[in-house]
N, CA, C, O and the ligand as a Tripos MOL2 file, in Angstrom:
@<TRIPOS>MOLECULE
protein
  269   267    68     0     0
PROTEIN
NO_CHARGES

@<TRIPOS>ATOM
      1 N           0.8520   -1.1880    0.0000 N.3       1 MET1
      2 CA          0.0000    0.0000    0.0000 C.3       1 MET1
      3 C           0.8870    1.2360    0.0000 C.2       1 MET1
      4 O           1.8350    1.3420    0.7770 O.2       1 MET1
      5 N           0.5650    2.1470   -0.8680 N.am      2 SER2
      6 CA          1.3410    3.3810   -0.9080 C.3       2 SER2
      7 C           0.3940    4.5680   -0.9170 C.2       2 SER2
      8 O          -0.7750    4.4550   -1.2860 O.2       2 SER2
      9 N           0.9120    5.6740   -0.5140 N.am      3 LYS3
     10 CA          0.1000    6.8830   -0.5450 C.3       3 LYS3
     11 C           0.9390    8.0440   -1.0320 C.2       3 LYS3
     12 O           2.1610    8.0720   -0.8810 O.2       3 LYS3
     13 N           0.2520    8.9890   -1.6140 N.am      4 GLN4
     14 CA          0.9390   10.1760   -2.0980 C.3       4 GLN4
     15 C           1.0370   11.1980   -0.9760 C.2       4 GLN4
     16 O           0.1150   11.3680   -0.1790 O.2       4 GLN4
     17 N           2.1470   11.8520   -0.9380 N.am      5 TRP5
     18 CA          2.3140   12.9720   -0.0220 C.3       5 TRP5
     19 C           2.5240   14.2080   -0.8590 C.2       5 TRP5
     20 O           3.3100   14.1940   -1.8070 O.2       5 TRP5
     21 N           1.8340   15.2760   -0.5220 N.am      6 LYS6
     22 CA          1.9640   16.5070   -1.2900 C.3       6 LYS6
     23 C           2.3690   17.6520   -0.3850 C.2       6 LYS6
     24 O           1.7810   17.8750    0.6730 O.2       6 LYS6
     25 N           3.3880   18.3730   -0.8240 N.am      7 CYS7
     26 CA          3.8520   19.5250   -0.0550 C.3       7 CYS7
     27 C           2.8500   20.6610   -0.1980 C.2       7 CYS7
     28 O           2.4590   21.0090   -1.3120 O.2       7 CYS7
     29 N           2.4320   21.2400    0.9210 N.am      8 GLY8
     30 CA          1.4790   22.3380    0.8910 C.3       8 GLY8
     31 C           2.1010   23.6530    0.4530 C.2       8 GLY8
     32 O           1.3880   24.6210    0.1920 O.2       8 GLY8
     33 N           3.4130   23.6960    0.3710 N.am      9 ASN9
     34 CA          4.0940   24.9350    0.0150 C.3       9 ASN9
     35 C           4.4630   24.9830   -1.4590 C.2       9 ASN9
     36 O           4.0830   25.9180   -2.1640 O.2       9 ASN9
     37 N           5.2020   23.9790   -1.9320 N.am     10 CYS10
     38 CA          5.6780   24.0130   -3.3150 C.3      10 CYS10
     39 C           4.8950   23.0790   -4.2270 C.2      10 CYS10
     40 O           5.0450   23.1390   -5.4470 O.2      10 CYS10
     41 N           4.0650   22.2190   -3.6540 N.am     11 GLY11
     42 CA          3.2470   21.3390   -4.4690 C.3      11 GLY11
     43 C           3.9310   20.0590   -4.9080 C.2      11 GLY11
     44 O           3.3690   19.2940   -5.6920 O.2      11 GLY11
     45 N           5.1430   19.8130   -4.4120 N.am     12 LEU12
     46 CA          5.8480   18.5840   -4.7510 C.3      12 LEU12
     47 C           5.0430   17.3620   -4.2950 C.2      12 LEU12
     48 O           4.5520   17.3030   -3.1680 O.2      12 LEU12
     49 N           4.9250   16.3920   -5.2020 N.am     13 GLU13
     50 CA          4.2570   15.1510   -4.8340 C.3      13 GLU13
     51 C           5.2550   14.0150   -4.8500 C.2      13 GLU13
     52 O           5.9910   13.8440   -5.8220 O.2      13 GLU13
     53 N           5.2850   13.2500   -3.7990 N.am     14 VAL14
     54 CA          6.1440   12.0770   -3.7360 C.3      14 VAL14
     55 C           5.3110   10.8940   -3.2580 C.2      14 VAL14
     56 O           4.3010   11.0530   -2.5730 O.2      14 VAL14
     57 N           5.7610    9.7150   -3.6350 N.am     15 GLU15
     58 CA          5.1070    8.5230   -3.1360 C.3      15 GLU15
     59 C           5.6780    8.2160   -1.7630 C.2      15 GLU15
     60 O           6.8750    7.9670   -1.6220 O.2      15 GLU15
     61 N           4.8290    8.2350   -0.7620 N.am     16 ALA16
     62 CA          5.2900    8.0600    0.6040 C.3      16 ALA16
     63 C           5.5310    6.5830    0.9060 C.2      16 ALA16
     64 O           4.6450    5.7510    0.7080 O.2      16 ALA16
     65 N           6.7080    6.2660    1.3760 N.am     17 THR17
     66 CA          7.0050    4.9060    1.7880 C.3      17 THR17
     67 C           6.7260    4.7470    3.2750 C.2      17 THR17
     68 O           6.4500    5.7200    3.9770 O.2      17 THR17
     69 N           6.8000    3.5350    3.7340 N.am     18 GLU18
     70 CA          6.5070    3.2440    5.1350 C.3      18 GLU18
     71 C           7.4030    4.0340    6.0900 C.2      18 GLU18
     72 O           6.9480    4.5240    7.1240 O.2      18 GLU18
     73 N           8.6700    4.1480    5.7320 N.am     19 GLU19
     74 CA          9.6330    4.8190    6.6260 C.3      19 GLU19
     75 C           9.6390    6.3240    6.4290 C.2      19 GLU19
     76 O          10.2280    7.0530    7.2270 O.2      19 GLU19
     77 N           8.9870    6.7970    5.3710 N.am     20 LEU20
     78 CA          8.9510    8.2210    5.0440 C.3      20 LEU20
     79 C          10.3450    8.8250    4.9130 C.2      20 LEU20
     80 O          10.5580    9.9940    5.2350 O.2      20 LEU20
     81 N          11.2930    8.0170    4.4360 N.am     21 LYS21
     82 CA         12.6540    8.5410    4.3680 C.3      21 LYS21
     83 C          12.8110    9.6150    3.2990 C.2      21 LYS21
     84 O          13.7160   10.4460    3.3760 O.2      21 LYS21
     85 N          11.9240    9.5960    2.2970 N.am     22 GLU22
     86 CA         11.9640   10.6530    1.2910 C.3      22 GLU22
     87 C          11.5130   11.9950    1.8600 C.2      22 GLU22
     88 O          11.6900   13.0350    1.2250 O.2      22 GLU22
     89 N          10.9280   11.9700    3.0590 N.am     23 LEU23
     90 CA         10.5320   13.2090    3.7250 C.3      23 LEU23
     91 C          11.4470   13.5190    4.9080 C.2      23 LEU23
     92 O          11.1450   14.3770    5.7380 O.2      23 LEU23
     93 N          12.5730   12.8010    4.9690 N.am     24 SER24
     94 CA         13.5170   12.9790    6.0830 C.3      24 SER24
     95 C          12.8240   12.8360    7.4340 C.2      24 SER24
     96 O          13.1120   13.5730    8.3770 O.2      24 SER24
     97 N          11.9170   11.8870    7.5090 N.am     25 PHE25
     98 CA         11.1820   11.6790    8.7550 C.3      25 PHE25
     99 C          12.1400   11.3780    9.8930 C.2      25 PHE25
    100 O          13.0240   10.5300    9.7780 O.2      25 PHE25
    101 N          11.9470   12.0930   10.9970 N.am     26 ARG26
    102 CA         12.7150   11.7470   12.1860 C.3      26 ARG26
    103 C          11.9650   12.1580   13.4360 C.2      26 ARG26
    104 O          11.1380   13.0690   13.4300 O.2      26 ARG26
    105 N          12.2810   11.4620   14.4910 N.am     27 TRP27
    106 CA         11.6860   11.7730   15.7840 C.3      27 TRP27
    107 C          12.4990   12.8650   16.4560 C.2      27 TRP27
    108 O          13.7290   12.8280   16.4580 O.2      27 TRP27
    109 N          11.8000   13.8380   17.0260 N.am     28 MET28
    110 CA         12.4690   14.8910   17.7770 C.3      28 MET28
    111 C          12.4550   14.5540   19.2620 C.2      28 MET28
    112 O          13.4160   14.8310   19.9800 O.2      28 MET28
    113 N          11.3750   13.9620   19.7070 N.am     29 ASP29
    114 CA         11.3360   13.3500   21.0390 C.3      29 ASP29
    115 C          10.2890   12.2510   20.9840 C.2      29 ASP29
    116 O           9.8430   11.8760   19.8990 O.2      29 ASP29
    117 N           9.8930   11.7320   22.1340 N.am     30 LYS30
    118 CA          9.0330   10.5560   22.1590 C.3      30 LYS30
    119 C           7.7130   10.7500   21.4160 C.2      30 LYS30
    120 O           7.1970    9.8120   20.8090 O.2      30 LYS30
    121 N           7.1730   11.9540   21.4620 N.am     31 LEU31
    122 CA          5.8520   12.2040   20.8930 C.3      31 LEU31
    123 C           5.8830   13.1360   19.6880 C.2      31 LEU31
    124 O           4.8380   13.4290   19.1070 O.2      31 LEU31
    125 N           7.0350   13.5930   19.3190 N.am     32 THR32
    126 CA          7.1260   14.6210   18.2890 C.3      32 THR32
    127 C           7.9570   14.1320   17.1220 C.2      32 THR32
    128 O           9.0850   13.6720   17.2970 O.2      32 THR32
    129 N           7.3920   14.2360   15.9280 N.am     33 SER33
    130 CA          8.1220   13.8300   14.7380 C.3      33 SER33
    131 C           8.1280   14.9760   13.7350 C.2      33 SER33
    132 O           7.3450   15.9210   13.8350 O.2      33 SER33
    133 N           9.0210   14.8690   12.7780 N.am     34 LYS34
    134 CA          9.1970   15.9520   11.8290 C.3      34 LYS34
    135 C           9.4000   15.3790   10.4370 C.2      34 LYS34
    136 O          10.1670   14.4340   10.2530 O.2      34 LYS34
    137 N           8.7160   15.9480    9.4630 N.am     35 THR35
    138 CA          8.9460   15.5850    8.0680 C.3      35 THR35
    139 C           9.3290   16.8540    7.3030 C.2      35 THR35
    140 O           8.8200   17.9420    7.5750 O.2      35 THR35
    141 N          10.2210   16.6880    6.3570 N.am     36 THR36
    142 CA         10.7450   17.8340    5.6240 C.3      36 THR36
    143 C          10.5930   17.6170    4.1330 C.2      36 THR36
    144 O          10.9000   16.5360    3.6310 O.2      36 THR36
    145 N          10.1240   18.6250    3.4170 N.am     37 CYS37
    146 CA         10.0370   18.5660    1.9640 C.3      37 CYS37
    147 C          11.4380   18.6820    1.3710 C.2      37 CYS37
    148 O          12.1830   19.6130    1.6750 O.2      37 CYS37
    149 N          11.7790   17.7190    0.5210 N.am     38 GLN38
    150 CA         13.1170   17.7170   -0.0660 C.3      38 GLN38
    151 C          13.2890   18.8150   -1.1080 C.2      38 GLN38
    152 O          14.4130   19.1860   -1.4450 O.2      38 GLN38
    153 N          12.1950   19.3240   -1.6060 N.am     39 ASN39
    154 CA         12.2650   20.3110   -2.6830 C.3      39 ASN39
    155 C          12.4310   21.7340   -2.1620 C.2      39 ASN39
    156 O          13.3250   22.4570   -2.6020 O.2      39 ASN39
    157 N          11.5710   22.1400   -1.2210 N.am     40 CYS40
    158 CA         11.5820   23.5400   -0.7890 C.3      40 CYS40
    159 C          12.0460   23.7100    0.6540 C.2      40 CYS40
    160 O          12.3010   24.8340    1.0870 O.2      40 CYS40
    161 N          12.1600   22.6200    1.4030 N.am     41 GLY41
    162 CA         12.6670   22.7230    2.7710 C.3      41 GLY41
    163 C          11.6120   23.0210    3.8160 C.2      41 GLY41
    164 O          11.9340   23.1580    4.9960 O.2      41 GLY41
    165 N          10.3580   23.1220    3.4040 N.am     42 SER42
    166 CA          9.2890   23.2870    4.3910 C.3      42 SER42
    167 C           9.2050   22.0370    5.2470 C.2      42 SER42
    168 O           9.4880   20.9340    4.7790 O.2      42 SER42
    169 N           8.8220   22.2090    6.4840 N.am     43 TYR43
    170 CA          8.7100   21.0310    7.3220 C.3      43 TYR43
    171 C           7.4470   21.0610    8.1600 C.2      43 TYR43
    172 O           6.8740   22.1160    8.4320 O.2      43 TYR43
    173 N           7.0360   19.8800    8.5560 N.am     44 THR44
    174 CA          5.8410   19.7190    9.3730 C.3      44 THR44
    175 C           6.2380   19.0080   10.6520 C.2      44 THR44
    176 O           6.9170   17.9820   10.6270 O.2      44 THR44
    177 N           5.8070   19.5640   11.7590 N.am     45 ILE45
    178 CA          6.0550   18.9370   13.0540 C.3      45 ILE45
    179 C           4.7370   18.3730   13.5470 C.2      45 ILE45
    180 O           3.7370   19.0830   13.6540 O.2      45 ILE45
    181 N           4.7540   17.0850   13.8460 N.am     46 GLN46
    182 CA          3.5650   16.4170   14.3760 C.3      46 GLN46
    183 C           3.8060   16.1260   15.8490 C.2      46 GLN46
    184 O           4.7850   15.4720   16.2100 O.2      46 GLN46
    185 N           2.9180   16.6100   16.6860 N.am     47 ARG47
    186 CA          3.0730   16.3450   18.1130 C.3      47 ARG47
    187 C           1.8070   15.6810   18.6340 C.2      47 ARG47
    188 O           0.7260   16.2690   18.5870 O.2      47 ARG47
    189 N           1.9380   14.4800   19.1220 N.am     48 ALA48
    190 CA          0.7890   13.7400   19.6470 C.3      48 ALA48
    191 C           0.4580   14.2190   21.0520 C.2      48 ALA48
    192 O           1.3370   14.6450   21.8010 O.2      48 ALA48
    193 N          -0.8350   14.1420   21.4020 N.am     49 PHE49
    194 CA         -1.2580   14.5160   22.7450 C.3      49 PHE49
    195 C          -0.7030   13.5580   23.7830 C.2      49 PHE49
    196 O          -0.3380   13.9600   24.8880 O.2      49 PHE49
    197 N          -0.6430   12.2750   23.4100 N.am     50 ASP50
    198 CA         -0.1380   11.2670   24.3290 C.3      50 ASP50
    199 C           0.3720   10.0860   23.5150 C.2      50 ASP50
    200 O           0.3180   10.1080   22.2850 O.2      50 ASP50
    201 N           0.8550    9.0800   24.1790 N.am     51 ASP51
    202 CA          1.5290    8.0030   23.4540 C.3      51 ASP51
    203 C           0.5770    7.0050   22.7880 C.2      51 ASP51
    204 O           1.0170    5.9810   22.2640 O.2      51 ASP51
    205 N          -0.7200    7.3020   22.8070 N.am     52 ARG52
    206 CA         -1.6440    6.4870   22.0130 C.3      52 ARG52
    207 C          -1.7550    7.0150   20.5770 C.2      52 ARG52
    208 O          -2.2830    6.3260   19.7040 O.2      52 ARG52
    209 N          -1.2700    8.2090   20.3350 N.am     53 PHE53
    210 CA         -1.2170    8.8160   19.0010 C.3      53 PHE53
    211 C          -2.5940    8.8780   18.3310 C.2      53 PHE53
    212 O          -2.7130    8.7080   17.1180 O.2      53 PHE53
    213 N          -3.6170    9.1220   19.1310 N.am     54 GLN54
    214 CA         -4.9590    9.2170   18.5460 C.3      54 GLN54
    215 C          -5.3210   10.6550   18.1950 C.2      54 GLN54
    216 O          -6.3850   10.9160   17.6340 O.2      54 GLN54
    217 N          -4.4620   11.5530   18.5160 N.am     55 GLY55
    218 CA         -4.7130   12.9440   18.1610 C.3      55 GLY55
    219 C          -3.4760   13.7440   18.4470 C.2      55 GLY55
    220 O          -2.5830   13.2890   19.1620 O.2      55 GLY55
    221 N          -3.4170   14.9290   17.8950 N.am     56 GLY56
    222 CA         -2.2400   15.7360   18.1500 C.3      56 GLY56
    223 C          -2.2940   17.0520   17.4070 C.2      56 GLY56
    224 O          -3.2810   17.3850   16.7500 O.2      56 GLY56
    225 N          -1.2160   17.7810   17.5290 N.am     57 HIS57
    226 CA         -1.0930   19.0630   16.8540 C.3      57 HIS57
    227 C          -0.2030   18.9240   15.6340 C.2      57 HIS57
    228 O           0.7190   18.1080   15.6120 O.2      57 HIS57
    229 N          -0.4840   19.7210   14.6290 N.am     58 PHE58
    230 CA          0.4040   19.8190   13.4810 C.3      58 PHE58
    231 C           0.8920   21.2560   13.3670 C.2      58 PHE58
    232 O           0.1150   22.2030   13.4880 O.2      58 PHE58
    233 N           2.1460   21.3950   13.1390 N.am     59 LEU59
    234 CA          2.7050   22.7210   12.8890 C.3      59 LEU59
    235 C           3.4290   22.6710   11.5550 C.2      59 LEU59
    236 O           4.4080   21.9430   11.3920 O.2      59 LEU59
    237 N           2.9400   23.4470   10.6090 N.am     60 ILE60
    238 CA          3.5530   23.4510    9.2840 C.3      60 ILE60
    239 C           4.3880   24.7200    9.1410 C.2      60 ILE60
    240 O           3.8810   25.8320    9.2820 O.2      60 ILE60
    241 N           5.6500   24.5370    8.8630 N.am     61 VAL61
    242 CA          6.5590   25.6680    8.7140 C.3      61 VAL61
    243 C           6.9690   25.7490    7.2710 C.2      61 VAL61
    244 O           7.6800   24.8780    6.7700 O.2      61 VAL61
    245 N           6.5270   26.7890    6.5960 N.am     62 LYS62
    246 CA          6.8160   26.9170    5.1740 C.3      62 LYS62
    247 C           8.1300   27.6420    4.9470 C.2      62 LYS62
    248 O           8.4240   28.6690    5.5590 O.2      62 LYS62
    249 N           8.8970   27.0740    4.0540 N.am     63 ALA63
    250 CA         10.1420   27.7250    3.6740 C.3      63 ALA63
    251 C           9.8240   28.8760    2.7150 C.2      63 ALA63
    252 O           8.8210   28.8660    2.0020 O.2      63 ALA63
    253 N          10.6890   29.8300    2.7280 N.am     64 ARG64
    254 CA         10.5110   30.9230    1.7800 C.3      64 ARG64
    255 C          10.8500   30.4270    0.3820 C.2      64 ARG64
    256 O          11.9040   29.8300    0.1610 O.2      64 ARG64
    257 N           9.9540   30.6770   -0.5500 N.am     65 MET65
    258 CA         10.1810   30.2140   -1.9100 C.3      65 MET65
    259 C          11.2200   31.0930   -2.6010 C.2      65 MET65
    260 O          11.2110   32.3190   -2.4820 O.2      65 MET65
    261 N          12.1120   30.4240   -3.3230 N.am     66 LYS66
    262 CA         13.0930   31.1680   -4.1260 C.3      66 LYS66
    263 C          12.4320   31.6980   -5.3950 C.2      66 LYS66
    264 O          11.6110   31.0170   -6.0100 O.2      66 LYS66
    265 N          12.7830   32.8690   -5.7650 N.am     67 ARG67
    266 CA         12.1800   33.4360   -6.9720 C.3      67 ARG67
    267 C          13.1380   33.3340   -8.1310 C.2      67 ARG67
    268 O          12.8130   33.7590   -9.2400 O.2      67 ARG67
    269 ZN          7.8900   21.6510   -0.7590 Zn       68 ZN68
@<TRIPOS>BOND
     1     1     2 1
     2     2     3 1
     3     3     4 2
     4     3     5 am
     5     5     6 1
     6     6     7 1
     7     7     8 2
     8     7     9 am
     9     9    10 1
    10    10    11 1
    11    11    12 2
    12    11    13 am
    13    13    14 1
    14    14    15 1
    15    15    16 2
    16    15    17 am
    17    17    18 1
    18    18    19 1
    19    19    20 2
    20    19    21 am
    21    21    22 1
    22    22    23 1
    23    23    24 2
    24    23    25 am
    25    25    26 1
    26    26    27 1
    27    27    28 2
    28    27    29 am
    29    29    30 1
    30    30    31 1
    31    31    32 2
    32    31    33 am
    33    33    34 1
    34    34    35 1
    35    35    36 2
    36    35    37 am
    37    37    38 1
    38    38    39 1
    39    39    40 2
    40    39    41 am
    41    41    42 1
    42    42    43 1
    43    43    44 2
    44    43    45 am
    45    45    46 1
    46    46    47 1
    47    47    48 2
    48    47    49 am
    49    49    50 1
    50    50    51 1
    51    51    52 2
    52    51    53 am
    53    53    54 1
    54    54    55 1
    55    55    56 2
    56    55    57 am
    57    57    58 1
    58    58    59 1
    59    59    60 2
    60    59    61 am
    61    61    62 1
    62    62    63 1
    63    63    64 2
    64    63    65 am
    65    65    66 1
    66    66    67 1
    67    67    68 2
    68    67    69 am
    69    69    70 1
    70    70    71 1
    71    71    72 2
    72    71    73 am
    73    73    74 1
    74    74    75 1
    75    75    76 2
    76    75    77 am
    77    77    78 1
    78    78    79 1
    79    79    80 2
    80    79    81 am
    81    81    82 1
    82    82    83 1
    83    83    84 2
    84    83    85 am
    85    85    86 1
    86    86    87 1
    87    87    88 2
    88    87    89 am
    89    89    90 1
    90    90    91 1
    91    91    92 2
    92    91    93 am
    93    93    94 1
    94    94    95 1
    95    95    96 2
    96    95    97 am
    97    97    98 1
    98    98    99 1
    99    99   100 2
   100    99   101 am
   101   101   102 1
   102   102   103 1
   103   103   104 2
   104   103   105 am
   105   105   106 1
   106   106   107 1
   107   107   108 2
   108   107   109 am
   109   109   110 1
   110   110   111 1
   111   111   112 2
   112   111   113 am
   113   113   114 1
   114   114   115 1
   115   115   116 2
   116   115   117 am
   117   117   118 1
   118   118   119 1
   119   119   120 2
   120   119   121 am
   121   121   122 1
   122   122   123 1
   123   123   124 2
   124   123   125 am
   125   125   126 1
   126   126   127 1
   127   127   128 2
   128   127   129 am
   129   129   130 1
   130   130   131 1
   131   131   132 2
   132   131   133 am
   133   133   134 1
   134   134   135 1
   135   135   136 2
   136   135   137 am
   137   137   138 1
   138   138   139 1
   139   139   140 2
   140   139   141 am
   141   141   142 1
   142   142   143 1
   143   143   144 2
   144   143   145 am
   145   145   146 1
   146   146   147 1
   147   147   148 2
   148   147   149 am
   149   149   150 1
   150   150   151 1
   151   151   152 2
   152   151   153 am
   153   153   154 1
   154   154   155 1
   155   155   156 2
   156   155   157 am
   157   157   158 1
   158   158   159 1
   159   159   160 2
   160   159   161 am
   161   161   162 1
   162   162   163 1
   163   163   164 2
   164   163   165 am
   165   165   166 1
   166   166   167 1
   167   167   168 2
   168   167   169 am
   169   169   170 1
   170   170   171 1
   171   171   172 2
   172   171   173 am
   173   173   174 1
   174   174   175 1
   175   175   176 2
   176   175   177 am
   177   177   178 1
   178   178   179 1
   179   179   180 2
   180   179   181 am
   181   181   182 1
   182   182   183 1
   183   183   184 2
   184   183   185 am
   185   185   186 1
   186   186   187 1
   187   187   188 2
   188   187   189 am
   189   189   190 1
   190   190   191 1
   191   191   192 2
   192   191   193 am
   193   193   194 1
   194   194   195 1
   195   195   196 2
   196   195   197 am
   197   197   198 1
   198   198   199 1
   199   199   200 2
   200   199   201 am
   201   201   202 1
   202   202   203 1
   203   203   204 2
   204   203   205 am
   205   205   206 1
   206   206   207 1
   207   207   208 2
   208   207   209 am
   209   209   210 1
   210   210   211 1
   211   211   212 2
   212   211   213 am
   213   213   214 1
   214   214   215 1
   215   215   216 2
   216   215   217 am
   217   217   218 1
   218   218   219 1
   219   219   220 2
   220   219   221 am
   221   221   222 1
   222   222   223 1
   223   223   224 2
   224   223   225 am
   225   225   226 1
   226   226   227 1
   227   227   228 2
   228   227   229 am
   229   229   230 1
   230   230   231 1
   231   231   232 2
   232   231   233 am
   233   233   234 1
   234   234   235 1
   235   235   236 2
   236   235   237 am
   237   237   238 1
   238   238   239 1
   239   239   240 2
   240   239   241 am
   241   241   242 1
   242   242   243 1
   243   243   244 2
   244   243   245 am
   245   245   246 1
   246   246   247 1
   247   247   248 2
   248   247   249 am
   249   249   250 1
   250   250   251 1
   251   251   252 2
   252   251   253 am
   253   253   254 1
   254   254   255 1
   255   255   256 2
   256   255   257 am
   257   257   258 1
   258   258   259 1
   259   259   260 2
   260   259   261 am
   261   261   262 1
   262   262   263 1
   263   263   264 2
   264   263   265 am
   265   265   266 1
   266   266   267 1
   267   267   268 2
@<TRIPOS>SUBSTRUCTURE
     1 MET1         2 RESIDUE 1 A MET
     2 SER2         6 RESIDUE 1 A SER
     3 LYS3        10 RESIDUE 1 A LYS
     4 GLN4        14 RESIDUE 1 A GLN
     5 TRP5        18 RESIDUE 1 A TRP
     6 LYS6        22 RESIDUE 1 A LYS
     7 CYS7        26 RESIDUE 1 A CYS
     8 GLY8        30 RESIDUE 1 A GLY
     9 ASN9        34 RESIDUE 1 A ASN
    10 CYS10       38 RESIDUE 1 A CYS
    11 GLY11       42 RESIDUE 1 A GLY
    12 LEU12       46 RESIDUE 1 A LEU
    13 GLU13       50 RESIDUE 1 A GLU
    14 VAL14       54 RESIDUE 1 A VAL
    15 GLU15       58 RESIDUE 1 A GLU
    16 ALA16       62 RESIDUE 1 A ALA
    17 THR17       66 RESIDUE 1 A THR
    18 GLU18       70 RESIDUE 1 A GLU
    19 GLU19       74 RESIDUE 1 A GLU
    20 LEU20       78 RESIDUE 1 A LEU
    21 LYS21       82 RESIDUE 1 A LYS
    22 GLU22       86 RESIDUE 1 A GLU
    23 LEU23       90 RESIDUE 1 A LEU
    24 SER24       94 RESIDUE 1 A SER
    25 PHE25       98 RESIDUE 1 A PHE
    26 ARG26      102 RESIDUE 1 A ARG
    27 TRP27      106 RESIDUE 1 A TRP
    28 MET28      110 RESIDUE 1 A MET
    29 ASP29      114 RESIDUE 1 A ASP
    30 LYS30      118 RESIDUE 1 A LYS
    31 LEU31      122 RESIDUE 1 A LEU
    32 THR32      126 RESIDUE 1 A THR
    33 SER33      130 RESIDUE 1 A SER
    34 LYS34      134 RESIDUE 1 A LYS
    35 THR35      138 RESIDUE 1 A THR
    36 THR36      142 RESIDUE 1 A THR
    37 CYS37      146 RESIDUE 1 A CYS
    38 GLN38      150 RESIDUE 1 A GLN
    39 ASN39      154 RESIDUE 1 A ASN
    40 CYS40      158 RESIDUE 1 A CYS
    41 GLY41      162 RESIDUE 1 A GLY
    42 SER42      166 RESIDUE 1 A SER
    43 TYR43      170 RESIDUE 1 A TYR
    44 THR44      174 RESIDUE 1 A THR
    45 ILE45      178 RESIDUE 1 A ILE
    46 GLN46      182 RESIDUE 1 A GLN
    47 ARG47      186 RESIDUE 1 A ARG
    48 ALA48      190 RESIDUE 1 A ALA
    49 PHE49      194 RESIDUE 1 A PHE
    50 ASP50      198 RESIDUE 1 A ASP
    51 ASP51      202 RESIDUE 1 A ASP
    52 ARG52      206 RESIDUE 1 A ARG
    53 PHE53      210 RESIDUE 1 A PHE
    54 GLN54      214 RESIDUE 1 A GLN
    55 GLY55      218 RESIDUE 1 A GLY
    56 GLY56      222 RESIDUE 1 A GLY
    57 HIS57      226 RESIDUE 1 A HIS
    58 PHE58      230 RESIDUE 1 A PHE
    59 LEU59      234 RESIDUE 1 A LEU
    60 ILE60      238 RESIDUE 1 A ILE
    61 VAL61      242 RESIDUE 1 A VAL
    62 LYS62      246 RESIDUE 1 A LYS
    63 ALA63      250 RESIDUE 1 A ALA
    64 ARG64      254 RESIDUE 1 A ARG
    65 MET65      258 RESIDUE 1 A MET
    66 LYS66      262 RESIDUE 1 A LYS
    67 ARG67      266 RESIDUE 1 A ARG
    68 ZN68       269 GROUP 0 **** ****
């Protein structure tokens, strides 16, 4: 099973793999993860409310687009 991931800033579409390595997925701490767009450098921080991961906050940080 695969899913498409689309950058909300530059519109880049990539096929998301399980490990999300194309999005530089990494954990920042136990409940917080970060994905980064390889094209424009925008990143999204996902923070779960608790370790059941049934809900959480998203913070999308858009990179400044080059002209
Ligand atoms: Zn992007």
